[in-house]
N, CA, C and O atoms as CSV, one atom per row, in Angstrom:
chain,resi,resn,atom,element,x,y,z
A,1,MET,N,N,0.923,-1.234,-0.036
A,1,MET,CA,C,-0.142,0.118,-0.297
A,1,MET,C,C,0.908,0.893,0.190
A,1,MET,O,O,1.983,0.593,0.710
A,2,LYS,N,N,0.252,2.195,-0.150
A,2,LYS,CA,C,0.939,3.614,-0.647
A,2,LYS,C,C,0.866,4.515,0.521
A,2,LYS,O,O,-0.024,5.358,0.631
A,3,VAL,N,N,1.752,4.347,1.348
A,3,VAL,CA,C,1.305,5.850,2.534
A,3,VAL,C,C,1.854,7.305,2.558
A,3,VAL,O,O,2.903,7.634,3.111
A,4,VAL,N,N,1.317,7.831,2.132
A,4,VAL,CA,C,1.613,9.381,2.200
A,4,VAL,C,C,1.196,10.094,3.646
A,4,VAL,O,O,0.131,10.114,4.265
A,5,LEU,N,N,2.328,10.593,3.875
A,5,LEU,CA,C,2.879,11.342,5.635
A,5,LEU,C,C,2.975,12.616,5.089
A,5,LEU,O,O,3.613,12.828,4.058
A,6,ARG,N,N,2.375,13.494,5.720
A,6,ARG,CA,C,1.414,14.612,5.620
A,6,ARG,C,C,2.290,15.912,7.021
A,6,ARG,O,O,1.855,16.836,7.709
A,7,THR,N,N,3.674,15.244,6.833
A,7,THR,CA,C,4.170,16.398,7.797
A,7,THR,C,C,5.239,17.373,6.943
A,7,THR,O,O,5.699,17.432,5.803
A,8,PRO,N,N,5.323,17.964,7.973
A,8,PRO,CA,C,5.871,19.126,6.582
A,8,PRO,C,C,6.704,19.361,6.170
A,8,PRO,O,O,7.150,20.502,6.043
A,9,GLN,N,N,7.259,18.222,5.776
A,9,GLN,CA,C,8.488,17.817,4.356
A,9,GLN,C,C,7.399,16.258,4.073
A,9,GLN,O,O,7.549,15.125,4.530
A,10,LYS,N,N,6.324,16.812,3.142
A,10,LYS,CA,C,5.594,16.020,2.725
A,10,LYS,C,C,6.726,14.229,1.833
A,10,LYS,O,O,7.666,14.229,1.038
A,11,GLU,N,N,5.878,12.890,2.599
A,11,GLU,CA,C,7.180,11.841,2.478
A,11,GLU,C,C,5.799,10.811,2.055
A,11,GLU,O,O,4.679,10.896,2.559
A,12,THR,N,N,6.331,9.629,0.764
A,12,THR,CA,C,5.424,8.473,0.718
A,12,THR,C,C,6.161,7.913,1.123
A,12,THR,O,O,7.205,8.465,1.470
A,13,ARG,N,N,5.955,6.352,1.301
A,13,ARG,CA,C,6.395,5.157,2.066
A,13,ARG,C,C,5.195,3.656,1.567
A,13,ARG,O,O,3.977,3.565,1.717
A,14,GLN,N,N,6.209,2.658,0.950
A,14,GLN,CA,C,5.366,1.668,0.817
A,14,GLN,C,C,5.101,0.923,1.505
A,14,GLN,O,O,6.093,0.575,2.145
A,15,LEU,N,N,3.835,0.181,1.900
A,15,LEU,CA,C,4.029,-0.774,2.637
A,15,LEU,C,C,3.277,-2.185,2.339
A,15,LEU,O,O,2.375,-2.204,1.501
A,16,GLU,N,N,3.563,-3.072,2.860
A,16,GLU,CA,C,3.191,-4.486,2.711
A,16,GLU,C,C,1.975,-4.737,3.048
A,16,GLU,O,O,1.949,-4.894,4.268
A,17,GLY,N,N,0.780,-4.876,2.512
A,17,GLY,CA,C,-0.598,-5.165,3.156
A,17,GLY,C,C,-1.057,-7.061,3.453
A,17,GLY,O,O,-0.046,-7.732,3.247
A,18,PRO,N,N,-2.338,-7.995,3.879
A,18,PRO,CA,C,-2.980,-6.238,4.801
A,18,PRO,C,C,-2.803,-6.110,6.019
A,18,PRO,O,O,-2.701,-7.116,6.721
A,19,LEU,N,N,-2.725,-4.821,6.564
A,19,LEU,CA,C,-2.405,-4.441,8.187
A,19,LEU,C,C,-4.163,-3.896,8.168
A,19,LEU,O,O,-5.131,-4.009,7.417
A,20,THR,N,N,-3.838,-3.262,9.489
A,20,THR,CA,C,-4.502,-2.958,10.321
A,20,THR,C,C,-4.233,-1.370,9.991
A,20,THR,O,O,-3.167,-1.058,9.461
A,21,VAL,N,N,-5.197,-0.391,10.307
A,21,VAL,CA,C,-4.841,1.049,10.497
A,21,VAL,C,C,-3.691,0.964,11.911
A,21,VAL,O,O,-2.462,0.987,11.850
A,22,ALA,N,N,-4.445,0.875,12.976
A,22,ALA,CA,C,-3.099,0.666,13.830
A,22,ALA,C,C,-2.499,0.078,13.400
A,22,ALA,O,O,-1.665,0.788,12.839
A,23,GLU,N,N,-2.249,-1.153,13.197
A,23,GLU,CA,C,-0.483,-1.723,12.579
A,23,GLU,C,C,-0.068,-0.796,11.702
A,23,GLU,O,O,1.098,-0.411,11.614
A,24,MET,N,N,-0.994,-0.406,11.028
A,24,MET,CA,C,0.317,0.179,9.726
A,24,MET,C,C,0.780,1.672,10.629
A,24,MET,O,O,1.726,2.264,10.108
A,25,LEU,N,N,0.236,2.287,11.849
A,25,LEU,CA,C,0.839,3.962,12.420
A,25,LEU,C,C,2.381,2.936,13.296
A,25,LEU,O,O,3.514,3.409,13.219
A,26,GLU,N,N,2.149,1.724,13.966
A,26,GLU,CA,C,2.989,1.139,14.841
A,26,GLU,C,C,4.165,-0.080,13.316
A,26,GLU,O,O,4.817,-1.115,13.455
A,27,GLU,N,N,4.037,0.313,12.766
A,27,GLU,CA,C,5.200,-0.414,12.081
A,27,GLU,C,C,5.747,1.113,11.754
A,27,GLU,O,O,6.892,1.496,11.996
A,28,LEU,N,N,4.638,1.953,11.122
A,28,LEU,CA,C,5.349,3.490,11.108
A,28,LEU,C,C,6.226,4.238,12.042
A,28,LEU,O,O,6.971,5.098,11.574
A,29,GLY,N,N,6.210,3.954,13.540
A,29,GLY,CA,C,6.437,4.513,14.299
A,29,GLY,C,C,6.403,5.506,14.899
A,29,GLY,O,O,7.321,6.089,15.476
A,30,ILE,N,N,4.975,5.860,14.771
A,30,ILE,CA,C,3.142,6.987,14.394
A,30,ILE,C,C,2.611,6.728,16.690
A,30,ILE,O,O,2.432,5.850,17.534
A,31,ASP,N,N,2.615,7.695,16.580
A,31,ASP,CA,C,1.564,7.904,17.852
A,31,ASP,C,C,0.619,7.932,17.444
A,31,ASP,O,O,0.719,8.895,16.684
A,32,PRO,N,N,-0.593,7.482,17.324
A,32,PRO,CA,C,-1.969,7.037,17.301
A,32,PRO,C,C,-2.772,7.930,16.810
A,32,PRO,O,O,-3.477,8.207,15.840
A,33,GLU,N,N,-2.097,8.595,18.735
A,33,GLU,CA,C,-3.063,10.082,18.820
A,33,GLU,C,C,-3.418,11.076,18.601
A,33,GLU,O,O,-4.512,11.534,18.933
A,34,GLY,N,N,-1.971,12.004,17.566
A,34,GLY,CA,C,-1.032,12.816,16.788
A,34,GLY,C,C,-1.806,12.564,15.898
A,34,GLY,O,O,-1.894,13.528,15.137
A,35,VAL,N,N,-2.810,11.211,15.426
A,35,VAL,CA,C,-3.187,11.380,13.619
A,35,VAL,C,C,-4.281,11.559,12.671
A,35,VAL,O,O,-5.123,11.546,13.569
A,36,ILE,N,N,-4.546,11.617,12.275
A,36,ILE,CA,C,-5.995,11.358,10.833
A,36,ILE,C,C,-5.507,10.194,9.857
A,36,ILE,O,O,-4.331,9.954,9.587
A,37,VAL,N,N,-6.341,9.689,9.501
A,37,VAL,CA,C,-5.529,8.656,8.778
A,37,VAL,C,C,-6.998,8.507,7.942
A,37,VAL,O,O,-8.093,8.112,8.341
A,38,ALA,N,N,-6.609,8.930,6.778
A,38,ALA,CA,C,-7.632,9.148,5.992
A,38,ALA,C,C,-7.290,8.085,4.495
A,38,ALA,O,O,-6.159,7.928,4.036
A,39,ARG,N,N,-8.715,7.372,3.857
A,39,ARG,CA,C,-8.624,6.439,2.295
A,39,ARG,C,C,-9.257,7.454,1.298
A,39,ARG,O,O,-10.260,6.935,0.807
A,40,GLY,N,N,-9.105,8.340,0.960
A,40,GLY,CA,C,-9.623,9.250,-0.285
A,40,GLY,C,C,-10.487,10.079,0.831
A,40,GLY,O,O,-9.837,10.237,1.864
A,41,SER,N,N,-11.670,10.588,0.861
A,41,SER,CA,C,-12.476,11.218,1.457
A,41,SER,C,C,-12.565,10.410,3.256
A,41,SER,O,O,-12.728,10.927,4.361
A,42,GLU,N,N,-12.377,9.024,2.835
A,42,GLU,CA,C,-13.132,8.700,3.855
A,42,GLU,C,C,-12.025,7.934,5.452
A,42,GLU,O,O,-11.042,7.193,5.477
A,43,LEU,N,N,-12.805,8.571,6.491
A,43,LEU,CA,C,-11.680,8.458,7.253
A,43,LEU,C,C,-11.677,7.341,7.979
A,43,LEU,O,O,-12.665,6.609,8.043
A,44,LEU,N,N,-10.387,7.066,8.691
A,44,LEU,CA,C,-10.258,5.429,8.589
A,44,LEU,C,C,-10.170,5.406,10.601
A,44,LEU,O,O,-9.750,6.252,11.391
A,45,THR,N,N,-10.677,4.262,10.774
A,45,THR,CA,C,-10.941,3.831,12.721
A,45,THR,C,C,-9.521,2.866,12.703
A,45,THR,O,O,-9.337,2.260,11.648
A,46,PRO,N,N,-8.801,2.732,13.471
A,46,PRO,CA,C,-7.649,2.111,13.998
A,46,PRO,C,C,-8.072,0.710,13.670
A,46,PRO,O,O,-7.170,-0.127,13.702
A,47,ASP,N,N,-9.412,0.257,13.327
A,47,ASP,CA,C,-8.964,-1.510,12.970
A,47,ASP,C,C,-9.477,-1.090,11.619
A,47,ASP,O,O,-10.373,-1.932,11.564
A,48,ALA,N,N,-9.577,-0.516,10.635
A,48,ALA,CA,C,-9.976,-0.145,9.257
A,48,ALA,C,C,-9.399,-1.155,9.028
A,48,ALA,O,O,-8.807,-1.240,10.104
A,49,ARG,N,N,-8.965,-2.342,8.269
A,49,ARG,CA,C,-7.944,-3.025,7.251
A,49,ARG,C,C,-7.734,-2.479,5.890
A,49,ARG,O,O,-8.719,-2.293,5.176
A,50,LEU,N,N,-6.593,-2.217,5.482
A,50,LEU,CA,C,-5.708,-1.542,4.366
A,50,LEU,C,C,-5.001,-3.159,3.720
A,50,LEU,O,O,-4.553,-4.084,4.398
A,51,GLY,N,N,-5.112,-3.062,2.171
A,51,GLY,CA,C,-4.707,-3.880,1.474
A,51,GLY,C,C,-3.518,-3.479,0.378
A,51,GLY,O,O,-3.006,-2.365,0.265
A,52,ASP,N,N,-3.235,-4.576,-0.340
A,52,ASP,CA,C,-2.036,-3.932,-0.408
A,52,ASP,C,C,-1.678,-2.385,-1.788
A,52,ASP,O,O,-0.662,-1.778,-2.126
A,53,ALA,N,N,-3.924,-2.289,-2.403
A,53,ALA,CA,C,-3.872,-1.628,-4.046
A,53,ALA,C,C,-3.493,-0.279,-2.676
A,53,ALA,O,O,-2.452,0.365,-2.809
A,54,ASP,N,N,-4.545,0.050,-1.296
A,54,ASP,CA,C,-5.244,1.089,-0.606
A,54,ASP,C,C,-4.048,2.033,-1.007
A,54,ASP,O,O,-2.965,1.464,-1.142
A,55,GLU,N,N,-4.090,3.485,-1.232
A,55,GLU,CA,C,-3.451,4.540,-0.709
A,55,GLU,C,C,-4.053,5.208,-0.032
A,55,GLU,O,O,-5.058,5.760,-0.480
A,56,VAL,N,N,-3.587,5.423,1.488
A,56,VAL,CA,C,-3.508,6.160,2.424
A,56,VAL,C,C,-2.731,7.513,2.600
A,56,VAL,O,O,-1.648,7.866,2.132
A,57,GLU,N,N,-3.547,8.108,3.353
A,57,GLU,CA,C,-2.919,9.970,3.676
A,57,GLU,C,C,-2.828,9.259,5.515
A,57,GLU,O,O,-3.723,8.464,5.802
A,58,VAL,N,N,-1.922,9.539,6.459
A,58,VAL,CA,C,-1.918,10.477,7.770
A,58,VAL,C,C,-1.279,11.745,8.087
A,58,VAL,O,O,-0.178,12.113,7.678
A,59,ILE,N,N,-1.946,12.278,8.733
A,59,ILE,CA,C,-2.437,13.539,9.009
A,59,ILE,C,C,-2.164,14.059,10.301
A,59,ILE,O,O,-2.883,13.652,11.213
A,60,GLN,N,N,-1.310,14.842,10.549
A,60,GLN,CA,C,-0.734,15.472,11.424
A,60,GLN,C,C,-2.409,16.101,12.154
A,60,GLN,O,O,-3.129,16.954,11.635
A,61,ALA,N,N,-2.533,15.738,12.796
A,61,ALA,CA,C,-3.812,16.823,14.276
A,61,ALA,C,C,-2.753,17.830,14.272
A,61,ALA,O,O,-1.580,17.460,14.231
A,62,ILE,N,N,-3.146,19.422,14.321
A,62,ILE,CA,C,-3.039,20.109,15.269
A,62,ILE,C,C,-4.012,20.879,15.598
A,62,ILE,O,O,-4.826,21.372,14.817
A,63,SER,N,N,-3.956,21.066,17.185
A,63,SER,CA,C,-4.437,22.021,17.541
A,63,SER,C,C,-4.119,23.415,17.643
A,63,SER,O,O,-3.005,23.924,17.760
A,64,GLY,N,N,-5.575,24.128,17.567
A,64,GLY,CA,C,-5.444,26.207,17.945
A,64,GLY,C,C,-5.770,27.011,19.429
A,64,GLY,O,O,-6.628,26.928,20.308
A,65,GLY,N,N,-4.576,27.822,19.161
A,65,GLY,CA,C,-5.287,28.374,20.155
A,65,GLY,C,C,-6.657,29.512,19.969
A,65,GLY,O,O,-6.967,30.071,18.917
A,66,GLY,N,N,-7.307,29.647,21.234
A,66,GLY,CA,C,-8.263,30.479,20.934
A,66,GLY,C,C,-8.122,31.833,21.412
A,66,GLY,O,O,-7.091,32.300,21.896
A,67,ALA,N,N,-9.218,32.439,21.249
A,67,ALA,CA,C,-8.669,33.958,21.060
A,67,ALA,C,C,-8.204,34.835,23.127
A,67,ALA,O,O,-7.772,35.983,23.228
């Protein structure tokens, strides 16, 4: 599967499936609490299954301050 990491420097990784989202994040060494994972316009839960043909984005969650 193709994994696009949306960090300050956009990075692409290739992983072998099938994996769950949680397993993919663990393999990449990414804390699941700080990211959102999307397949197209679909937000994925940690138990969602990913296959070799999937392309997903890992987007860092950023919180903003109030006024």
